[in-house]
C-alpha positions in Angstrom: 80.8 -4.7 126.9 77.1 -3.4 127.9 75.8 -5.8 129.7 73.4 -6.8 126.4 73.8 -10.5 126.1 72.9 -10.3 122.1 70.0 -12.4 122.6 67.8 -9.8 121.5 70.2 -9.1 117.9 69.7 -12.7 117.0 65.5 -12.9 117.2 65.2 -11.2 114.4 67.7 -12.4 112.3 66.5 -16.3 113.4 63.2 -14.4 112.5 63.5 -13.0 109.4 66.8 -14.7 108.0 66.0 -18.8 109.3 62.0 -18.0 109.1 61.8 -19.2 112.6 59.0 -18.0 114.0 57.9 -20.5 116.0 56.9 -19.9 120.1 60.2 -22.3 121.1 62.2 -19.3 119.1 61.8 -17.8 122.5 63.6 -20.5 124.1 66.2 -21.2 121.4 67.2 -17.6 122.4 67.6 -18.5 126.0 69.4 -21.0 125.5 71.9 -18.7 123.8 72.0 -17.0 126.9 73.1 -20.2 129.2 75.6 -20.8 126.7 77.4 -17.6 126.0 77.1 -15.3 129.3 78.9 -17.4 131.8 82.3 -16.6 130.3 81.7 -12.6 130.4 80.6 -12.7 134.2 83.3 -14.6 134.5 85.8 -12.0 134.0 83.5 -9.3 135.7 84.0 -11.5 138.8 87.7 -11.8 138.4 88.0 -8.1 138.2 85.9 -7.2 141.0 83.0 -5.7 138.9 80.3 -7.6 140.0 77.9 -5.3 142.0 76.4 -8.9 144.0 73.9 -7.1 145.6 72.3 -5.1 142.6 72.6 -8.8 140.4 70.3 -10.9 143.5 67.7 -7.7 142.9 67.8 -8.4 139.4 67.4 -11.5 139.6 64.4 -11.8 142.4 62.7 -9.2 140.2 62.8 -10.8 136.8 62.6 -14.4 137.6 58.6 -14.4 138.2 58.2 -12.0 135.5 60.1 -14.6 133.0 57.5 -17.2 134.3 54.9 -14.7 133.3 55.8 -13.4 129.7 56.8 -17.1 129.0 52.7 -18.4 129.8 51.8 -15.2 127.9 53.6 -15.4 125.2 52.7 -19.3 124.1 49.2 -18.5 125.0 48.2 -15.0 123.8 51.0 -14.3 121.8 52.3 -16.9 119.1 52.6 -14.1 116.3 53.5 -11.3 118.9 53.7 -8.3 115.9 51.4 -5.9 117.9 54.1 -6.5 121.2 56.7 -6.4 118.9 55.9 -2.5 117.6 54.9 -2.0 121.2 59.2 -3.6 122.9 60.5 -1.4 119.6 58.8 1.3 120.7 60.3 1.5 124.3 63.6 0.4 123.3 63.4 3.8 120.0 62.4 5.6 123.2 65.7 4.5 125.8 67.9 4.8 122.9 67.1 8.1 122.0 66.7 9.6 125.6 70.5 7.8 125.8 71.6 9.7 122.4 70.1 12.7 123.5 72.4 13.1 126.8 75.6 11.7 125.3 75.2 14.7 122.4 75.0 17.2 125.8 78.4 18.8 126.3 80.3 18.4 129.5 77.5 16.2 130.7 77.4 15.5 134.0 77.5 12.1 133.7 80.3 11.7 131.4 82.6 13.4 134.3 82.2 10.9 136.6 85.1 10.7 138.9 84.9 6.6 139.1 84.9 6.4 135.7 87.8 8.3 134.8 89.8 7.3 137.4 89.4 3.7 136.3 89.9 4.5 133.1 93.5 5.7 134.4 93.7 2.8 136.5 93.3 0.5 133.3 96.4 2.6 131.1 98.8 1.6 134.1 98.0 -1.9 134.2 97.4 -4.6 131.8 97.6 -7.5 134.6 96.3 -7.7 138.6 97.8 -4.9 139.9 98.2 -1.1 138.3 101.6 0.3 138.7 102.3 3.6 140.4 99.5 5.2 142.5 97.4 2.2 141.5 100.0 0.1 142.9 97.6 -0.9 145.9 94.5 -0.8 144.6 93.7 -4.3 142.9 90.7 -4.3 140.9 89.3 -6.8 142.7 88.2 -4.4 145.6 86.4 -1.6 142.7 83.5 -1.9 144.1 82.8 -1.4 147.7 79.2 -2.4 148.7 78.0 0.6 151.8 74.6 -0.6 152.7 71.4 -3.2 150.9 68.3 -3.4 152.8 64.4 -3.3 151.5 65.0 0.0 151.0 68.0 1.3 149.2 71.2 -0.1 147.5 74.2 1.8 147.8 78.0 1.0 146.5 80.8 2.8 145.8 83.4 2.8 142.9 86.8 4.1 143.2 85.7 6.2 145.5 82.6 7.8 144.2 79.7 6.8 145.9 76.1 5.7 144.2 72.9 5.3 145.9 69.6 3.7 144.1 66.0 2.4 145.1 65.5 -1.3 146.1 62.0 -0.9 144.6 63.0 0.9 141.9 65.1 -1.8 140.4 62.3 -4.5 141.3 59.8 -3.3 140.0 61.7 -2.4 136.6 63.6 -6.2 136.8 60.2 -7.6 137.2 58.4 -5.5 134.0 61.7 -6.4 132.3 61.1 -10.5 133.5 57.9 -10.2 131.4 59.3 -8.7 128.3 62.1 -10.8 128.6 60.2 -14.3 128.6 58.2 -13.2 126.2 60.5 -13.0 123.7 63.4 -14.4 125.0 65.9 -11.6 125.2 66.8 -11.7 128.7 66.2 -8.7 129.8 70.1 -7.1 129.7 69.1 -5.3 126.3 66.3 -2.9 128.3 67.8 -3.2 131.6 71.4 -2.2 130.8 70.3 1.1 129.5 68.0 2.0 132.6 70.5 1.3 134.8 72.8 3.5 132.7 70.4 6.6 132.0 67.9 6.5 134.5 69.4 5.3 137.3 73.1 6.7 136.7 75.2 3.8 137.5 78.4 3.3 136.1 78.7 1.0 132.8 82.0 -0.5 133.9 79.7 -1.8 137.2 76.4 -2.6 135.7 77.3 -4.9 132.8 77.9 -8.3 135.1 74.7 -7.8 136.9 72.8 -7.4 134.4 74.3 -10.5 132.2 74.1 -12.6 135.6 70.3 -11.5 135.8 70.0 -12.4 132.0 71.6 -15.4 132.4 69.5 -17.0 136.0 66.1 -16.2 134.2 66.9 -17.5 130.3 67.8 -21.1 132.6 63.8 -20.7 134.7 62.6 -19.6 130.7 64.3 -22.6 129.1 62.7 -24.9 131.6 59.1 -23.6 131.6 59.4 -23.8 128.2 60.3 -27.8 128.0 57.4 -28.7 130.8 55.0 -26.6 128.8 56.0 -28.4 125.5 54.0 -31.6 126.4 50.6 -29.4 127.0 51.2 -27.9 123.6 51.8 -30.9 121.1 50.2 -29.3 118.1 52.8 -26.4 118.4 56.9 -25.5 118.7 57.5 -24.7 122.1 60.2 -26.5 123.0 63.8 -24.8 122.3 65.6 -26.0 119.3 69.1 -27.4 121.4 71.1 -27.8 118.8 70.6 -24.5 117.2 71.0 -22.5 120.7 74.0 -24.4 121.6 75.8 -23.5 118.2 75.0 -19.9 118.5 76.2 -20.1 122.2 79.5 -21.5 121.9 79.9 -18.4 119.0 78.5 -16.6 121.7 80.5 -17.9 124.9 83.9 -16.2 122.8 82.1 -13.1 122.1 81.5 -12.5 125.8 84.5 -13.7 127.0 86.1 -10.8 124.8 83.4 -8.4 125.2 84.3 -8.5 129.1 88.0 -9.1 128.7 88.2 -5.5 126.6 85.5 -3.8 128.1 88.1 -1.6 130.5 90.2 -0.7 127.5 87.6 1.1 126.0 86.4 4.7 127.3 82.2 4.3 129.4 81.1 7.0 126.5 82.1 4.7 123.8 80.7 2.2 125.3 77.2 4.1 125.8 77.4 5.7 121.9 77.8 1.5 121.0 74.5 0.5 123.6 72.7 3.6 122.1 73.2 2.5 118.4 72.3 -1.1 119.0 69.3 0.0 120.8 68.4 2.4 118.5 68.8 0.1 114.9 67.3 -3.3 116.3 64.0 -0.8 117.8 63.5 1.0 114.3 63.6 -3.1 112.8 61.4 -3.7 115.3 59.1 -0.8 114.7 59.6 -0.9 110.8 58.8 -5.0 111.2 55.3 -3.8 112.1 54.2 -1.9 109.0 56.1 -4.1 106.3 
């Protein structure tokens, strides 16, 4: 629902409960993304909530970053305890910022016309067309791109205009790609909350782009780890295909249901859910550094 694939929750599970601590755990995590994400993206495409220019900027930024991250993971961080602490700190900061924003009474970003109107349409429609006043507004016209160039990206969502910096999105995606390449989390756990908190984009439109970016970079990451494996014969580098596919099949059902149900859940509830997941996971990463 929040544009987070769930891979960053699987990572501590694999390392703590399964005892899977080799570098290949990152590649296995990315394999989960490859299997699980398409079902969720399919739902967002059907409902016209994929902001494709945003998606391609995310992909362009994260793709080179994931190769850098994978190389760093294998070469310099086979046991990335310190970097895990850093990543936990970043996630904790983002999650804390989301919580503070959500606690503000009548927060501006919670009173958006687009999100309110979208929820109003959803309450009148569970098929392909809304009823009443939304009669001529199918969900497949929800997002309309107004401009896209090397400076700015703009689109409307149910009458509300959003405008973001091209290079701001690209640089953020590059950094996320490096982190995602190191840990095999795909980056959605970082980029989705950044879109919501700092770029002030509606969660209903960023989830699909975040998931699609995670999918593309995960394909590249798995391929890179598999190709690098022969160069490190004494280390487990290639993904565990059976484990990754098993995780992915469960994730596929979860992704589809999450994407299908998202429009029935208020934006504020999704943001609270996203903030809670981020804070709890960040806390585990930070505590894991000391204990």
